C-alpha positions in Angstrom: 34.8 -187.9 3.3 36.9 -185.3 5.2 35.6 -183.7 8.4 37.4 -180.9 10.2 37.4 -181.2 14.0 37.6 -177.5 14.5 34.5 -177.2 12.3 32.7 -179.8 14.3 33.4 -177.8 17.4 31.4 -175.0 16.0 28.3 -177.2 16.5 29.4 -179.0 19.7 31.5 -177.6 22.5 34.0 -180.3 23.4 37.5 -180.6 24.7 37.9 -184.3 23.8 41.2 -185.2 22.0 40.8 -185.9 18.3 41.8 -189.5 18.7 39.2 -190.2 21.4 36.5 -188.5 19.3 37.5 -190.6 16.3 37.1 -193.8 18.3 33.6 -192.7 19.4 32.6 -191.8 15.8 33.8 -195.3 14.7 31.7 -196.9 17.4 28.7 -194.9 16.1 29.2 -196.4 12.6 31.1 -193.5 11.0 34.4 -195.4 10.6 37.4 -193.2 10.9 40.0 -194.4 8.4 42.6 -191.9 9.4 43.2 -188.6 11.3 45.5 -186.0 9.7 47.0 -182.9 11.3 46.3 -179.7 9.4 48.0 -176.3 9.7 46.9 -173.3 7.7 50.6 -172.6 7.2 52.8 -175.6 7.1 55.0 -175.7 10.2 52.6 -173.4 12.0 55.2 -170.5 12.0 56.9 -172.3 14.9 60.1 -170.4 15.8 59.1 -167.2 14.0 59.0 -164.2 16.3 58.4 -160.5 15.8 61.7 -158.6 15.8 62.8 -154.9 15.5 65.6 -153.9 13.2 67.9 -151.7 15.4 70.7 -151.1 12.9 71.2 -151.7 9.2 74.6 -151.2 7.5 76.2 -152.2 4.2 77.9 -155.6 4.1 81.7 -155.0 3.6 82.1 -157.8 1.1 78.9 -157.8 -0.9 77.0 -154.9 -2.6 73.6 -156.5 -2.3 73.8 -157.6 1.3 73.3 -155.7 4.5 74.2 -156.5 8.1 71.5 -155.9 10.6 71.1 -156.1 14.4 67.6 -157.3 15.4 66.0 -157.2 18.8 63.7 -160.3 19.3 62.9 -159.6 22.9 65.3 -162.0 24.6 67.7 -159.2 25.8 70.5 -159.7 23.3 70.1 -158.4 19.7 71.0 -160.8 16.9 73.3 -160.1 14.0 71.5 -161.2 10.8 72.8 -160.8 7.2 69.9 -159.8 4.9 69.7 -159.5 1.1 66.3 -157.8 0.9 66.4 -154.4 -0.8 63.7 -152.9 1.6 65.3 -153.8 5.0 65.9 -150.7 7.1 66.4 -149.7 10.8 63.3 -149.2 12.8 61.2 -151.8 11.1 59.2 -154.6 12.8 59.8 -157.8 10.9 59.2 -161.6 11.2 62.4 -163.4 12.2 63.2 -167.1 11.8 65.4 -168.0 14.8 68.1 -170.7 14.8 66.6 -174.2 14.5 63.4 -173.0 12.8 62.2 -175.1 9.8 60.8 -173.3 6.8 58.8 -174.9 4.0 58.5 -174.2 0.3 55.2 -174.4 -1.7 56.4 -177.7 -3.2 56.8 -179.3 0.3 60.6 -179.0 0.5 62.0 -177.7 3.8 65.2 -176.2 5.2 66.4 -175.4 8.7 67.8 -172.1 9.8 71.4 -172.6 11.1 74.1 -170.3 12.5 76.5 -169.5 9.7 78.7 -167.0 7.9 77.7 -165.2 4.7 80.6 -163.6 2.9 82.6 -163.7 6.1 80.0 -162.2 8.4 78.1 -164.2 11.0 74.3 -164.5 10.7 72.1 -165.8 13.5 68.7 -166.1 11.9 66.7 -164.9 8.9 64.4 -162.0 8.3 61.7 -163.5 6.2 59.7 -162.5 3.1 56.0 -163.4 2.6 56.6 -166.5 0.5 59.3 -167.9 2.8 56.7 -168.1 5.5 54.0 -169.5 3.3 51.8 -166.4 3.8 51.7 -165.4 0.2 53.6 -165.3 -3.1 55.5 -162.1 -2.8 59.3 -162.2 -2.8 60.0 -158.5 -3.6 61.4 -158.0 -0.1 61.0 -158.8 3.6 57.6 -158.4 5.3 57.4 -155.1 7.1 54.9 -155.3 9.9 52.9 -152.9 12.0 55.2 -150.9 14.3 52.8 -151.2 17.2 53.5 -154.9 17.5 55.3 -156.2 20.6 58.9 -157.3 20.1 59.3 -161.1 20.8 55.6 -161.9 20.3 54.9 -165.1 18.2 54.1 -164.7 14.6 51.6 -167.6 14.8 49.4 -165.5 17.1 49.7 -162.5 14.8 48.7 -164.4 11.6 46.1 -166.5 13.4 47.6 -169.8 12.3 45.0 -172.5 12.5 45.8 -176.0 13.8 43.3 -178.6 13.1 42.7 -182.4 12.9 40.9 -183.8 9.9 38.9 -187.1 10.1 38.8 -189.3 7.0 35.4 -191.0 7.3 34.6 -194.2 5.3 31.0 -193.2 4.8 28.6 -196.1 3.9 26.1 -195.3 1.1 23.1 -195.5 3.4 24.3 -192.7 5.7 23.2 -189.8 3.6 22.4 -187.9 6.8 26.0 -187.8 7.8 27.4 -186.2 4.6 28.1 -182.9 6.4 29.7 -181.5 9.5 26.3 -180.8 11.0 25.2 -184.4 10.4 28.4 -185.8 11.9 28.0 -183.5 14.9 24.4 -184.7 15.3 25.6 -188.3 15.6 28.5 -187.2 17.9 25.9 -185.5 20.3 24.0 -188.8 20.5 27.2 -190.6 21.4 28.2 -188.0 24.0 24.8 -188.6 25.7 25.7 -192.2 26.2 28.9 -191.1 27.9 26.8 -188.9 30.2 28.0 -185.8 28.5 25.1 -183.5 27.8 26.0 -180.9 25.2 23.7 -178.8 23.1 23.8 -178.5 19.3 24.8 -174.9 18.2 22.9 -174.2 15.0 23.8 -171.2 12.9 21.1 -168.6 13.3 19.3 -167.0 10.3 17.0 -164.8 12.4 18.6 -161.7 11.0 17.6 -162.6 7.4 15.4 -159.9 5.8 14.7 -158.6 2.4 16.6 -155.3 1.8 14.8 -154.4 -1.5 12.7 -156.1 -4.2 14.6 -154.5 -7.1 15.9 -157.7 -8.8 13.1 -160.2 -9.3 13.8 -163.5 -11.2 10.8 -165.7 -11.8 11.0 -169.4 -11.2 9.0 -171.9 -13.3 9.4 -175.6 -12.3 8.0 -177.8 -15.1 8.6 -181.2 -13.5 8.0 -181.5 -9.7 8.7 -185.2 -9.9 12.3 -184.5 -10.6 12.5 -181.3 -8.6 10.1 -181.7 -5.6 11.4 -178.5 -4.0 13.1 -175.5 -5.5 14.1 -172.3 -3.7 15.9 -169.2 -5.0 16.8 -165.6 -4.1 18.7 -162.7 -5.7 21.5 -160.7 -4.1 22.8 -157.5 -5.8 25.7 -155.2 -5.2 28.2 -157.9 -4.3 32.0 -157.7 -4.9 33.7 -160.9 -6.0 37.1 -161.3 -4.5 39.2 -163.7 -2.4 37.5 -165.1 0.7 38.7 -164.2 4.2 41.4 -166.5 5.6 39.1 -168.2 8.1 36.9 -169.4 5.3 39.8 -170.4 3.1 41.3 -172.4 6.0 38.0 -174.3 6.5 37.9 -175.4 2.9 41.6 -176.1 2.6 41.4 -178.3 5.7 39.0 -180.7 3.9 40.9 -180.7 0.7 39.1 -178.0 -1.3 40.7 -175.2 -3.2 39.2 -171.8 -2.6 37.9 -170.0 -5.7 36.2 -166.7 -4.7 34.0 -165.5 -1.9 30.7 -166.5 -3.6 31.7 -170.0 -4.7 33.5 -170.6 -1.4 30.3 -169.8 0.6 28.3 -172.3 -1.5 30.9 -174.9 -0.9 31.1 -174.0 2.8 27.3 -174.4 3.3 27.4 -177.7 1.3 29.9 -179.2 3.7 28.5 -177.5 6.7 24.8 -178.5 6.3 24.9 -181.1 3.4 22.7 -178.9 1.2 24.3 -178.2 -2.3 23.8 -174.7 -3.6 24.5 -173.0 -6.9 25.1 -169.3 -7.7 24.3 -168.0 -11.2 25.4 -164.6 -12.5 22.1 -162.8 -12.6 23.2 -160.6 -15.5 23.6 -163.8 -17.6 20.0 -165.1 -17.0 18.1 -164.1 -20.1 14.6 -162.9 -19.5 15.0 -162.8 -15.7 13.5 -166.2 -15.6 14.7 -169.6 -14.3 13.0 -172.7 -15.8 13.5 -176.1 -14.3 12.8 -178.7 -17.1 14.1 -181.4 -19.3 15.3 -180.7 -22.9 15.0 -182.7 -26.1 17.3 -185.7 -26.6 20.7 -184.8 -28.1 20.6 -181.1 -27.0 24.2 -179.8 -26.8 25.4 -178.2 -23.6 28.9 -177.0 -22.5 29.7 -177.5 -18.8 32.2 -175.7 -16.6 35.0 -177.9 -17.7 34.5 -176.7 -21.3 33.3 -180.1 -22.4 30.4 -180.1 -24.8 28.0 -182.8 -23.7 25.0 -184.3 -25.4 22.0 -184.3 -23.1 19.4 -187.0 -22.6 15.7 -186.3 -22.6 15.8 -187.5 -18.9 18.4 -185.0 -17.7 16.9 -182.3 -15.6 18.3 -178.9 -16.5 18.2 -175.4 -15.0 17.5 -173.0 -17.9 16.7 -169.3 -18.5 14.2 -168.1 -21.0 16.4 -169.1 -23.9 19.1 -171.6 -23.0 20.3 -174.2 -20.5 22.5 -172.9 -17.7 23.2 -176.0 -15.5 22.8 -179.7 -15.3 20.5 -179.8 -12.2 22.3 -181.1 -9.1 25.3 -182.3 -11.1 27.4 -179.6 -12.9 27.2 -176.0 -13.8 27.4 -174.5 -17.2 30.4 -172.6 -18.7 28.6 -169.4 -19.4 26.4 -168.8 -16.4 28.7 -169.0 -13.4 30.1 -166.3 -11.1 33.1 -164.5 -12.5 35.3 -161.6 -11.3 32.9 -159.1 -12.9 29.7 -160.4 -11.3 27.8 -157.9 -9.2 24.5 -159.7 -8.7 23.6 -163.4 -8.4 20.6 -165.7 -8.3 21.2 -168.2 -5.5 19.6 -171.7 -5.9 18.8 -174.2 -3.2 16.9 -177.3 -4.2 15.9 -180.9 -3.5 16.2 -183.0 -6.6 15.0 -186.6 -7.2 17.9 -188.9 -6.1 17.3 -191.5 -8.8 17.2 -188.9 -11.6 20.5 -187.2 -10.3 22.2 -190.6 -10.0 21.3 -191.6 -13.6 22.4 -188.3 -15.0 25.7 -188.2 -13.2 26.5 -191.8 -14.3 25.3 -191.0 -17.9 27.8 -188.2 -18.2 30.6 -189.7 -16.1 30.4 -186.8 -13.6 30.9 -187.2 -9.9 30.7 -183.9 -8.0 30.2 -183.0 -4.3 26.7 -181.9 -5.2 25.7 -185.1 -7.1 27.3 -187.2 -4.4 24.8 -185.8 -1.9 21.7 -185.4 -4.2 21.9 -189.0 -5.5 21.9 -190.4 -1.9 19.1 -188.2 -0.7 19.5 -185.0 1.3 17.2 -183.4 3.8 14.2 -181.9 1.9 13.2 -179.7 4.8 16.5 -177.8 5.2 16.4 -176.3 1.7 15.2 -172.8 2.7 17.3 -172.7 5.8 20.5 -173.4 3.9 19.5 -170.7 1.3 19.1 -168.1 4.1 22.3 -169.2 5.8 24.3 -168.8 2.5 22.7 -165.5 1.7 23.6 -164.0 5.1 27.2 -165.2 4.7 27.5 -163.7 1.2 26.3 -160.3 2.4 28.7 -160.5 5.4 31.7 -161.5 3.2 31.0 -160.0 -0.2 28.7 -157.1 0.7 25.5 -156.4 -1.2 21.8 -156.7 -0.3 19.0 -159.2 -0.6 17.0 -158.0 -3.6 14.1 -160.3 -3.8 11.8 -162.5 -1.6 13.0 -166.0 -0.8 11.0 -168.0 -3.3 10.1 -171.5 -2.3 8.3 -174.0 -4.6 7.3 -177.0 -2.6 3.8 -178.1 -3.7 3.8 -181.6 -2.0 5.7 -181.9 1.2 7.9 -185.0 1.6 6.5 -186.5 4.8 8.4 -188.0 7.7 8.3 -191.8 8.2 5.9 -193.4 10.7 7.4 -196.5 12.4 6.1 -198.7 15.3 8.9 -200.1 17.6 8.3 -203.2 19.7 10.4 -203.5 22.9 10.2 -207.3 22.5 11.4 -207.3 18.9 14.2 -205.0 20.0 15.3 -207.4 22.7 15.2 -210.4 20.3 17.1 -208.7 17.6 19.8 -207.2 19.8 20.0 -210.2 22.1 19.9 -208.1 25.3 17.5 -206.1 27.2 18.1 -202.3 26.9 16.2 -200.1 29.3 13.1 -198.4 27.8 14.3 -195.0 29.0 17.6 -195.5 27.3 15.9 -196.4 24.1 13.8 -193.3 24.2 16.8 -191.1 25.0 18.8 -192.5 22.1 15.9 -192.0 19.7 15.3 -188.4 20.8 19.0 -187.6 20.5 18.8 -188.7 16.8 15.8 -186.4 16.2 13.4 -189.4 16.0 10.3 -188.1 17.7 8.5 -190.4 20.2 4.8 -189.8 19.6 3.3 -192.3 22.1 4.5 -194.8 24.6 2.8 -198.1 25.6 3.9 -201.1 27.6 4.8 -203.0 24.4 6.5 -200.3 22.3 6.8 -196.8 20.8 5.1 -194.9 18.1 7.8 -192.9 16.2 8.2 -190.2 13.6 11.5 -190.5 11.7 12.6 -187.3 9.9 12.5 -187.4 6.1 16.3 -187.0 5.8 16.8 -190.4 7.4 15.7 -192.3 4.2 17.6 -195.4 5.5 15.3 -195.7 8.6 11.9 -196.7 7.4 11.3 -200.1 9.1 11.3 -201.3 12.7 14.6 -203.2 12.1 16.2 -199.9 10.9 15.2 -198.2 14.1 16.6 -201.1 16.2 19.9 -200.8 14.3 20.0 -197.0 15.2 19.4 -197.9 18.9 22.1 -200.5 18.8 24.8 -198.4 17.1 24.4 -195.5 19.5 24.1 -197.8 22.6 27.3 -199.4 21.4 28.0 -202.8 19.9 30.8 -203.1 22.4 28.3 -202.9 25.2 26.4 -206.0 24.1 27.4 -209.0 26.2 28.9 -211.9 24.3 26.8 -215.1 24.7 28.4 -218.1 26.4 26.3 -220.4 24.3 27.2 -221.3 20.7 24.4 -222.4 18.4 25.2 -224.2 15.1 23.3 -226.2 12.6 24.6 -228.9 10.3 23.4 -228.5 6.7 22.7 -231.5 4.5 24.6 -230.5 1.3 25.6 -232.4 -1.8 29.2 -233.5 -2.1 29.0 -232.2 -5.7 28.4 -228.6 -4.8 30.3 -226.2 -7.0 32.4 -224.5 -4.4 33.6 -227.8 -2.9 34.8 -229.2 -6.3 36.3 -225.7 -7.1 38.3 -225.8 -3.8 39.5 -229.4 -4.6 40.8 -228.5 -8.1 42.1 -225.1 -6.9 44.2 -226.9 -4.2 45.4 -229.4 -6.7 46.5 -226.7 -9.2 48.2 -224.7 -6.4 50.2 -227.9 -5.5 51.3 -228.1 -9.1 52.7 -224.5 -8.9 49.7 -222.5 -10.2 48.7 -219.1 -8.9 45.0 -218.1 -8.9 44.0 -214.8 -10.6 40.8 -212.9 -10.4 40.2 -210.6 -13.4 37.4 -208.1 -14.2 34.3 -209.4 -15.9 34.1 -206.1 -17.7 36.3 -205.8 -20.8 36.8 -203.9 -24.0 34.7 -204.7 -27.2 37.9 -204.6 -29.2 38.8 -208.2 -28.2 35.9 -209.4 -30.4 38.1 -208.9 -33.5 40.7 -211.4 -32.2 38.5 -214.5 -32.8 35.9 -215.5 -35.3 34.2 -217.5 -32.5 33.3 -214.3 -30.7 30.4 -212.3 -32.1 29.6 -208.6 -31.6 25.9 -209.3 -31.4 26.5 -211.6 -28.5 28.0 -208.8 -26.3 26.3 -207.9 -23.1 26.7 -204.2 -23.0 26.8 -201.9 -20.0 24.2 -199.2 -19.8 26.5 -196.9 -17.8 30.1 -198.0 -18.6 32.9 -196.4 -16.6 34.9 -196.2 -19.8 35.0 -197.6 -23.3 37.6 -200.2 -22.2 35.1 -201.6 -19.6 31.9 -201.4 -21.6 31.0 -205.0 -22.2 30.9 -208.3 -20.3 33.6 -210.8 -21.4 32.8 -213.7 -23.8 36.0 -215.5 -23.0 38.5 -215.7 -20.1 41.4 -215.8 -22.5 42.0 -212.1 -23.0 41.9 -211.1 -19.3 44.4 -213.8 -18.6 46.7 -212.6 -21.4 46.5 -209.1 -19.9 47.8 -210.6 -16.6 50.6 -212.5 -18.5 51.6 -209.4 -20.4 51.8 -207.4 -17.2 54.0 -209.9 -15.5 56.2 -210.7 -18.5 56.9 -206.9 -18.9 58.2 -207.0 -15.4 60.6 -209.9 -16.0 58.3 -212.6 -14.7 58.6 -215.0 -17.7 57.8 -218.3 -16.1 54.1 -218.4 -15.2 51.4 -220.8 -14.2 48.0 -219.1 -13.7 44.4 -220.3 -13.3 41.1 -218.6 -12.9 37.5 -219.6 -12.1 35.2 -217.1 -13.7 32.1 -216.6 -15.9 31.5 -215.7 -19.5 28.5 -213.7 -20.7 26.6 -214.0 -23.9 23.4 -212.3 -25.2 21.1 -214.2 -27.6 17.7 -213.5 -29.1 16.0 -215.6 -26.4 17.9 -214.2 -23.4 21.3 -213.8 -21.8 23.5 -216.7 -20.6 26.2 -217.0 -18.0 28.7 -219.9 -18.2 31.2 -220.9 -15.6 34.7 -221.6 -16.8 38.1 -222.7 -15.5 41.1 -221.3 -17.5 44.7 -222.4 -17.3 47.7 -220.4 -18.6 51.2 -221.7 -19.0 54.3 -219.9 -20.3 58.0 -220.1 -19.9 59.7 -222.9 -17.9 58.0 -225.5 -15.7 60.2 -224.6 -12.8 63.1 -222.4 -11.8 66.5 -223.3 -13.2 68.6 -225.7 -11.1 72.3 -226.5 -11.2 71.6 -230.2 -11.1 68.7 -230.4 -13.6 68.2 -229.1 -17.1 65.6 -226.4 -17.7 62.3 -227.8 -19.1 59.9 -225.6 -20.9 56.1 -225.8 -20.3 54.8 -227.6 -23.5 51.7 -229.0 -24.9 52.1 -232.4 -23.3 52.8 -231.0 -19.9 49.5 -229.1 -20.2 47.8 -232.2 -21.3 49.0 -234.1 -18.3 47.7 -231.4 -16.0 44.3 -231.5 -17.7 44.1 -235.2 -17.5 45.0 -235.2 -13.8 42.3 -232.5 -13.2 39.6 -234.6 -14.9 40.7 -237.8 -13.2 40.6 -236.0 -9.8 36.9 -235.5 -10.5 36.4 -239.1 -11.6 36.2 -238.3 -15.3 38.5 -240.6 -17.2 37.0 -241.7 -20.5 36.4 -238.9 -23.0 36.5 -238.3 -26.7 39.4 -236.5 -28.4 38.7 -234.3 -31.4 40.5 -231.6 -33.4 40.2 -228.0 -32.0 37.7 -225.7 -33.7 38.8 -222.4 -32.3 41.1 -219.9 -34.2 42.7 -218.5 -31.0 44.7 -221.8 -31.0 47.5 -222.5 -33.5 47.5 -226.1 -32.3 45.1 -227.8 -29.9 42.6 -230.5 -29.2 39.1 -230.7 -27.6 37.9 -233.2 -25.0 34.3 -234.1 -24.7 31.8 -236.7 -23.5 28.9 -237.1 -25.9 27.7 -233.6 -27.0 29.2 -232.0 -23.8 32.5 -230.3 -24.4 34.8 -230.5 -21.3 37.8 -228.6 -22.3 39.6 -226.9 -25.3 43.4 -226.6 -24.9 46.5 -225.9 -27.0 49.0 -223.3 -28.1 47.7 -219.7 -28.4 47.8 -218.2 -31.9 50.8 -215.8 -32.3 48.5 -213.2 -33.8 46.6 -213.0 -30.6 49.8 -212.9 -28.5 51.2 -210.1 -30.6 48.1 -207.9 -29.7 49.1 -208.2 -26.1 52.8 -207.7 -26.8 53.7 -211.3 -25.8 56.6 -212.9 -27.8 56.9 -216.2 -26.0 54.7 -219.3 -26.4 51.6 -219.4 -24.3 49.5 -222.5 -23.6 45.9 -222.1 -22.7 43.1 -224.4 -21.5 39.5 -223.5 -21.3 37.3 -225.9 -19.2 33.5 -225.6 -19.5 33.1 -225.9 -15.7 29.4 -226.3 -15.8 29.7 -229.4 -18.1 32.6 -230.7 -15.9 30.5 -230.5 -12.8 27.6 -232.3 -14.5 29.9 -235.1 -15.6 31.5 -235.4 -12.2 28.1 -236.0 -10.7 27.7 -239.1 -12.8 31.2 -240.5 -12.1 31.4 -242.0 -8.7 34.9 -242.6 -7.5 35.4 -246.3 -6.8 38.0 -247.8 -4.5 39.6 -251.3 -4.6 42.3 -253.2 -2.9 45.9 -252.9 -4.0 46.7 -256.0 -6.2 48.8 -258.7 -4.4 50.3 -260.0 -7.6 53.0 -258.4 -9.7 52.5 -256.5 -13.0 54.5 -257.2 -16.1 55.8 -254.7 -18.7 56.4 -255.5 -22.3 57.6 -253.0 -25.0 57.0 -252.7 -28.8 59.0 -250.6 -31.2 56.4 -250.0 -33.9 57.1 -248.5 -37.4 54.0 -246.5 -38.3 52.7 -244.1 -40.9 53.2 -240.4 -39.9 49.4 -239.8 -39.6 48.9 -242.5 -37.0 48.3 -241.1 -33.5 49.1 -242.6 -30.2 45.4 -242.4 -29.3 44.8 -245.0 -32.1 47.3 -247.4 -30.6 45.8 -246.9 -27.1 42.3 -247.5 -28.4 43.2 -250.7 -30.3 45.2 -252.1 -27.4 42.4 -251.6 -24.9 39.9 -253.2 -27.2 42.2 -256.2 -27.8 42.7 -257.0 -24.1 40.1 -255.5 -21.8 40.8 -257.6 -18.7 44.5 -257.8 -18.1 45.9 -254.8 -19.9 46.1 -252.0 -17.4 48.1 -249.2 -19.1 49.6 -248.2 -22.4 52.3 -245.6 -22.5 54.4 -243.9 -25.3 58.0 -243.4 -24.0 59.9 -242.6 -27.2 59.2 -241.1 -30.7 61.8 -241.2 -33.5 61.5 -239.6 -37.0 64.4 -239.1 -39.4 67.4 -240.9 -40.6 67.3 -244.7 -41.4 63.5 -244.7 -41.5 61.4 -245.0 -44.8 59.8 -241.8 -46.0 56.5 -241.0 -44.4 57.2 -243.3 -41.4 57.9 -242.8 -37.7 58.9 -245.0 -34.8 56.9 -245.2 -31.6 58.3 -247.0 -28.6 55.2 -248.2 -26.6 55.0 -250.0 -23.3 52.2 -252.2 -22.1 51.5 -253.0 -18.5 49.8 -256.3 -17.9 48.5 -257.6 -14.6 46.1 -260.3 -13.2 44.7 -259.2 -9.8 44.0 -262.8 -8.8 47.2 -264.8 -9.7 50.7 -264.5 -11.2 50.8 -264.4 -15.0 52.8 -267.0 -16.9 55.1 -266.4 -19.9 52.6 -268.2 -22.1 49.7 -265.9 -21.1 51.9 -262.8 -21.6 53.1 -263.9 -25.0 49.6 -264.7 -26.1 48.4 -261.1 -25.3 51.4 -259.5 -27.0 50.9 -261.6 -30.1 47.3 -260.5 -30.3 48.3 -256.9 -29.9 50.9 -257.2 -32.6 48.5 -258.8 -35.0 45.9 -256.1 -34.5 48.4 -253.3 -34.9 49.6 -254.8 -38.2 46.1 -255.3 -39.5 44.5 -252.1 -38.4 47.4 -249.6 -38.5 49.8 -251.3 -41.0 52.4 -251.4 -38.2 55.7 -253.2 -38.4 57.9 -254.4 -35.5 61.5 -252.9 -35.6 
């Protein structure tokens, strides 16, 4: 939110520097994220003075140029070459002196230098309107009033405004500070703590009066639950034109584009007082009647941006006797607003139900200055005051007269909040004693009325616009932020408690595996849980009926919760690959979401993504691509780190993989992994191979709880390795060899490893050769050749019997 410092000074007289004021606002809880300088004309017309053209003669070397001498009040006239057709002796003109910087509308700049134009010296520049940023005209130089004093500053003549603009990071609970008046109110409370007593200057509406009652528009509020207060007035005889420069400068300073004097006044009052207003062209209100009501579901309505929208039965609308004119508190209609031909208006000021406005704005994807305030809760008791303030400004700027009584429909007043504050609870919560008089002063400075005072506490009335201050703790927070967090002494005692937590808590194991993956070269990613429903078509395992849909999606591409972590990971891969980052190792801890007939389910997953090379190319090592077996090793090491070593291997049942396997224990699936289907990769524009692993983290955690890690002494006796070269059928897997070997010798056989595979020439058709190593060890004594040979013979016999293997 942007706040103009000059505008703030209209409420509070202060000479504090903007930077110091920004620090105080931050201490008060209105965090200043930045302070920008603003000038109504860029450059502030610095270096531009009023000059008088003394002589004007034709340039000897150019038909369209003239040589002038110009008095700028420093005693010695300047010679300036000028190409404007309207320059003449005797004129008062704006002159840019040597060294002056001028700016174009696009932000470009150039500096005036001494030079020669067609052989004649020129010591400055006589300026046109657009060259100074004072307008769009470039027909000729600006000719000023002859009564102006030579040498006076153009910045004084054109009332250039220099301002500082605060960018406030407003928290959602501070609806009371969504205006210059609200910020000034906080600033006043802060000044009091600095022993600076300054009064709030509130714009007066005492001159408000009804000029005539010649344009009466009836108001009919059908639903006071959605519109608890509605005010309106008519003004006739106005003239719609550009706003005066001071009003335009106020709006421009905070980033608004001036429209016309009527719309600009409504925007001005909105940002001044925090009360949104809306002006309707009275001639376009059919039946001279305004009806505040909801319309049937599906009613069509075209808004100011020329978009036809389909209304909900819950959308509150401002209508006339025949048609809707405005989405209440959110956006105006295309056919009821103020235009250049408007001569009379109906001016609306209202308090709408915050929840209703928030839902309507979200439903239609609209976020306006008005809805931003209404949906957070504005002051319900400033409605009529803001209406009168705007009406007086319109008459002052656009002319006309107030042509009806100020109508105010407020059947049930929104009451202030009654809160009891305990001094003892204040001390406990803040951790420091604050004098009772200081507490009372702070509360009074925030418009919180002290009704009664006792030895133990205060009875308070909190104004209705402070909808974030309804409890004792809220009041204590108000006292603390104004007193100053920096003024609270830091305790010298540190209290801490030791919690008795399980070693199997999710975040602990997640950190362990995250660190392990990072040490293997992986980078963690965090992707959005919201995704597009289009991804459902990429896999038969994903069902549209299982989608968890958003009620108020930000866009169609973020309208459902994800059923798989695969696609968000592929988005990240695609983004990086398109930027020449081809070698990637990524992991993500995240949740998937499914909707079933009996409820919705969230499941925690760990996903791994590999593509490209294992590591960067080296001069002394060949490049190795990330492949299936590399991924398998990472998966095994991940499970082993959690104490999970024995699991069942089965074929993959997921069409997003072209090749892959699944690891499980009993009925609990641990992980699916393999090579991602090329059809899926093509959808994301990825042409290189991608390996993906999907851990069911919930099942992994449960299995880890039942697998205690055991420690044992390092064996004192040596291990022995023996190798077999086995001729096998092509359909035999290494897992078959490993399983038979471990069943054959359970005590002394420690490891089985496949270190070479050969298929091709010199082998019978349908056969392959596996080179397998066996590690044998007795932890209590040294093995003899006889024992080793016995084990190897048993292994050979079982391989021949069960697998039809032959030794090569």
